[in-house]
C-alpha positions, 0 to 999 in steps of 0.5 A: 733542338729536339733531343731523344729523351727517355719516355718518362722524362719526356712525359715529365717535361710535357706535363710541366709544360702543360702545368699539370701538377698531377701528371707530373707527380704520376711520373714519379714512384710513390716514394720519389724525392725531388730536390729543388732550390735547396728544398726536398720534396718526398712522395707524390703528394709533396711533388704534386704540391711542389709543382702546383706551387711552381706553376702558379708562382711563375710563368716559364718555359723549359727547353731541354737541349742536352742529354747525358749519363753520369753515375747512374743518373740521366742528366738533362740540361734545359734552358728556362725562360720566365718571370722568375728571378735570374731568368733566363737560366740553364739548369741541369735535371739529374734523374734517377729512373726506377723501371718506367718511373722517376725515383729521384730528381735534383735540379741544379744550376 
């Protein structure tokens, strides 16, 4: 089911699907922060490296299926299928948007 994601979040998932770490990083503010699997990545360079590592380590597809708002965050629920431990899994992507870029992203089960 296609959902109407905010433009920058749609760009994030499109870049992720293309395994384009540089394009993913460009979705974020310069000092953005990502928290994934208990690790924190600060700044575009760290975010680009995080995505590059994830893209080469595992093959996966992410299919966003729900969108909501909570405490200033845009929450996207997504179904992930791939060759990573625990696949398939539904994850929640907690985005904080600043202007037309992502300032924070936390990925949680």
